[in-house]
C-alpha positions in Angstrom: 61.6 89.2 71.0 62.6 89.2 74.6 63.1 86.1 76.7 61.6 86.7 80.2 62.9 84.5 82.9 60.3 81.7 83.7 61.3 81.7 87.4 63.1 83.8 90.0 66.9 83.1 90.1 69.1 83.6 93.2 71.6 86.5 93.5 69.8 89.1 91.4 72.8 91.3 91.3 74.4 88.8 89.0 71.9 88.9 86.2 70.3 92.4 86.4 68.9 93.3 83.0 68.8 89.8 81.7 65.1 89.9 81.1 65.6 92.3 78.2 68.4 90.4 76.5 68.0 89.2 72.9 70.2 86.1 72.7 71.2 85.1 69.2 69.8 81.6 69.9 67.9 79.9 72.7 70.9 77.8 73.6 72.9 80.8 74.8 70.0 81.8 77.1 70.0 78.2 78.4 73.8 78.4 79.2 73.2 81.6 81.2 70.4 80.0 83.2 72.4 76.7 83.8 75.4 78.7 84.7 73.6 80.8 87.2 72.1 77.7 88.7 75.5 76.1 89.1 76.8 79.3 90.8 73.7 79.2 93.1 74.2 75.5 93.9 77.9 76.1 94.7 77.2 79.0 97.0 74.4 77.1 98.7 76.8 74.2 99.5 79.5 76.5 100.7 77.1 78.4 102.9 75.9 75.2 104.5 79.5 74.1 105.1 80.1 77.6 106.5 77.2 77.2 108.9 78.2 73.8 110.0 81.7 74.9 110.8 80.5 78.1 112.5 82.9 80.1 110.5 82.4 83.6 108.9 84.5 82.4 106.0 82.6 81.1 102.9 85.4 79.8 100.7 88.7 80.8 99.2 88.7 83.0 96.1 91.5 80.7 95.0 90.7 77.0 94.2 94.0 75.9 95.6 97.2 77.2 97.2 99.0 76.4 93.9 96.7 78.7 92.0 97.0 81.3 94.7 100.8 81.2 94.5 101.0 81.4 90.8 98.6 84.3 90.5 100.3 86.3 93.3 103.7 85.5 91.8 102.6 87.3 88.7 101.2 90.2 90.9 104.6 90.5 92.6 106.4 90.4 89.2 104.2 93.2 87.9 105.1 95.4 90.8 108.8 95.3 89.8 107.7 97.7 87.0 106.1 100.2 89.4 107.8 103.2 90.9 108.7 103.1 94.5 105.5 102.1 96.4 104.2 100.9 99.7 101.7 98.1 100.2 99.1 98.9 102.9 96.6 96.5 104.3 93.3 98.2 105.6 91.2 96.2 108.0 87.5 96.7 107.3 84.7 95.3 109.4 82.6 94.0 106.5 84.9 93.2 103.6 88.1 91.8 105.2 91.5 93.4 104.7 91.8 95.5 101.6 95.2 95.9 99.9 96.2 99.3 98.5 99.3 100.3 96.6 100.5 103.8 97.6 103.0 105.8 95.7 104.0 109.4 94.9 104.9 112.4 97.1 103.4 112.3 100.5 102.2 115.9 100.1 100.7 115.3 96.6 97.1 115.7 95.7 95.3 112.3 96.5 94.2 110.2 93.5 92.2 107.0 94.0 92.7 104.3 91.3 90.1 101.6 90.9 91.0 98.8 88.4 89.0 96.7 86.0 87.3 93.5 87.2 89.6 90.5 87.3 92.7 92.7 87.5 94.6 93.9 90.5 95.9 97.3 91.6 99.1 96.4 89.7 97.3 97.0 86.4 98.0 100.7 86.6 101.7 100.2 86.2 101.9 102.1 82.9 100.2 105.2 84.4 101.3 105.7 87.9 104.8 106.9 87.1 103.6 109.9 85.1 100.9 110.7 87.7 103.4 110.6 90.5 105.9 112.8 88.6 103.1 115.3 88.1 102.8 115.5 91.9 99.9 113.2 92.6 99.9 110.7 95.5 98.2 107.6 94.1 96.2 105.0 96.0 95.5 101.9 93.8 92.9 99.7 95.6 92.4 95.9 95.0 88.7 95.1 94.2 86.6 93.3 96.7 85.8 89.6 96.0 88.5 89.1 93.4 91.8 87.3 93.1 94.3 89.8 94.4 96.1 90.7 97.6 93.0 91.3 99.7 92.8 89.1 102.8 90.2 87.5 105.0 89.0 88.7 108.4 89.2 85.2 109.8 92.7 84.0 108.9 96.1 85.0 110.1 98.6 86.3 107.6 102.1 87.5 107.7 102.5 91.1 106.5 105.1 90.2 103.9 105.2 91.0 100.2 103.9 87.6 99.1 100.2 88.3 99.9 100.0 85.6 102.6 98.6 82.1 102.3 95.7 80.9 100.1 92.9 81.9 102.3 91.5 85.1 100.8 87.7 84.5 101.2 84.8 84.9 98.9 82.8 87.7 100.4 79.5 89.2 99.2 80.6 92.6 97.8 78.7 95.8 98.2 75.8 95.6 95.8 73.8 98.8 95.7 75.1 102.1 94.6 74.8 103.4 98.2 76.7 100.4 99.6 79.5 100.8 97.1 79.8 104.5 97.8 79.7 104.1 101.5 82.4 101.4 101.4 84.8 103.5 99.3 84.2 106.6 101.4 85.1 104.5 104.5 88.3 103.4 102.8 89.2 106.9 101.7 88.5 108.7 104.9 88.8 106.3 107.8 91.5 103.9 106.5 93.7 105.9 104.1 93.3 108.9 106.4 92.4 111.5 103.8 90.6 114.2 105.6 86.9 114.5 104.9 87.2 118.1 103.8 89.7 117.1 101.1 88.0 115.8 98.0 90.0 113.4 95.8 90.4 112.6 92.2 88.9 109.3 91.4 90.1 107.3 88.3 88.2 104.1 87.3 88.7 101.6 84.5 85.9 99.3 83.4 84.1 98.2 86.6 86.3 100.7 88.3 84.6 103.4 86.3 81.2 102.1 87.4 82.4 102.1 91.1 83.8 105.7 90.7 80.5 106.9 89.2 78.6 105.4 92.1 80.9 107.3 94.5 80.3 110.6 92.6 76.5 110.0 92.6 76.1 109.1 96.3 79.1 110.9 97.9 79.7 113.9 95.7 81.5 115.9 98.4 84.2 113.1 98.4 85.1 113.6 94.7 87.0 116.5 93.3 87.3 115.2 89.7 86.2 112.0 88.0 88.1 110.1 85.3 86.3 107.3 83.6 88.2 104.9 81.3 85.9 102.5 79.4 83.4 102.6 82.2 80.8 99.9 82.8 77.2 100.9 83.2 77.0 103.0 80.0 77.0 100.4 77.3 75.8 96.9 76.5 73.8 94.8 79.0 75.4 93.1 82.0 73.8 89.8 80.8 75.9 89.6 77.7 79.1 90.0 79.6 77.9 87.4 82.2 77.1 85.0 79.5 80.6 85.1 78.0 82.3 84.9 81.4 80.2 82.0 82.6 81.1 80.1 79.4 84.8 80.7 80.0 84.5 79.5 83.6 82.2 76.5 83.0 84.4 75.4 80.1 88.0 76.4 81.0 89.5 74.9 77.9 92.1 76.6 75.8 89.9 77.4 72.8 87.2 79.0 75.0 89.8 81.0 76.9 91.5 82.2 73.7 88.1 83.4 72.2 87.2 85.1 75.5 90.5 86.8 75.8 90.4 88.0 72.2 86.9 89.3 72.7 87.8 91.2 75.9 91.3 92.4 75.0 91.6 92.6 71.2 95.0 92.1 69.7 97.2 94.8 71.1 100.5 93.1 71.9 101.1 95.0 75.1 97.7 94.1 76.5 98.0 90.5 75.4 101.4 90.1 76.9 100.4 91.8 80.2 97.2 90.1 80.8 96.9 86.8 79.0 98.7 84.6 81.5 97.1 86.3 84.5 93.5 85.9 83.1 94.0 82.3 82.1 94.9 81.5 85.7 92.0 83.7 87.0 89.5 82.0 84.7 90.8 78.5 85.6 91.9 78.8 89.2 89.6 81.2 91.0 85.9 81.5 92.0 85.4 85.3 92.4 82.4 87.1 93.6 82.9 90.6 92.2 80.8 93.8 92.2 78.5 93.4 89.2 77.5 96.6 87.3 74.0 97.7 86.3 73.1 100.2 83.7 72.8 103.7 85.1 69.5 105.6 84.6 69.6 109.0 83.1 68.4 110.4 86.4 71.3 108.8 88.2 73.8 110.3 85.8 72.3 113.8 86.2 73.3 113.6 89.8 77.0 113.6 88.9 78.0 117.2 89.2 81.8 117.0 89.5 84.1 117.8 86.5 84.4 114.5 84.6 86.7 113.3 81.9 85.6 110.1 80.0 87.5 108.0 77.6 85.5 105.9 75.1 87.3 103.3 73.1 86.4 102.7 69.5 87.0 98.9 69.6 85.7 98.1 73.1 83.8 94.9 73.0 82.9 94.9 76.7 81.4 98.4 77.0 80.2 98.1 73.4 81.3 99.4 70.0 78.2 101.6 69.7 80.2 104.6 70.5 77.4 107.2 69.8 75.2 105.3 72.3 77.9 105.3 75.0 78.6 109.0 74.4 74.9 109.9 74.5 74.7 108.2 77.9 77.8 110.0 79.2 76.4 113.3 78.2 73.7 113.0 80.9 76.6 114.0 83.2 76.4 117.7 83.5 80.1 118.7 83.4 81.7 116.0 81.2 84.4 116.1 78.6 84.5 113.0 76.3 87.5 111.7 74.4 87.4 108.9 71.9 90.5 106.7 71.5 91.6 104.1 69.0 91.9 101.1 71.4 90.1 98.2 72.9 88.8 97.9 76.5 92.1 98.9 78.1 93.0 102.4 76.7 95.0 103.2 79.8 97.3 100.4 78.7 97.2 100.8 75.0 97.4 104.6 75.1 99.0 105.5 78.4 
């Protein structure tokens, strides 16, 4: 049976689809409800403080400067494995200053890279070298509302390689498909300076695949080709993922984190080594407000007309291991080529 919500919760973008969830036991549903109420209470308190101080800042993504420094130290260390790159900071009116890693030949075909939720632009380190050698100029964008090098509109920062001080603020990310597409079009055209008449290749992993698909649906003239790697919006319900992540944040103890990481990443040694320390710090030391995916309708997917390459992983716990179901959803895209790979949620890392 389904478990409809007995009352209206705040922030509907955080729990879309939860009314159709079949939790294995009522206690799990209770955890989701309590967790969302905790998030609502936290944001209400922060909003009140924000009003009292007449500041446009809500709160830092990072719980402390110590966590900020530790997380961005890992970010900086990961960049040592990148090819030659330039960090660019793009000032937007709504979402603060967005950090982008640019690499590859200046005259190369533009390729936009959108990472998985909870990771930074650095997470493409195993892929960008080959793409740059093939002649592509890559633009890896840090996600809005997450722990990365993005910066606040209301604080001063030095434009150094450390990412500034611990004041990256929690912002309300674009929520609807139209808002997401308009934001990324603004970044591509007005901030990266890629001409409007020059469509780009867009590559997205996990939530990045969801964002890339929204761009292809709502701004098709901006997209030349679409590459989806374990994309969200095609598999299991958002609520199940929220449940697991809420548990890991409400109970940041080692055992819970270990189970969460194993569920999300699997056991691939490269993935575990690359992401475990980063994600432990993110789960313990941050309060992100990321873009949350919804399931695409069949009609939405039929609007994607660009050539699309999609990678579906056999052991992907986040998108879901029902590969035939995920593939059947992807086939609503008119011009799609689907490849299955033997990996977990990060095939771009396990099978670069």
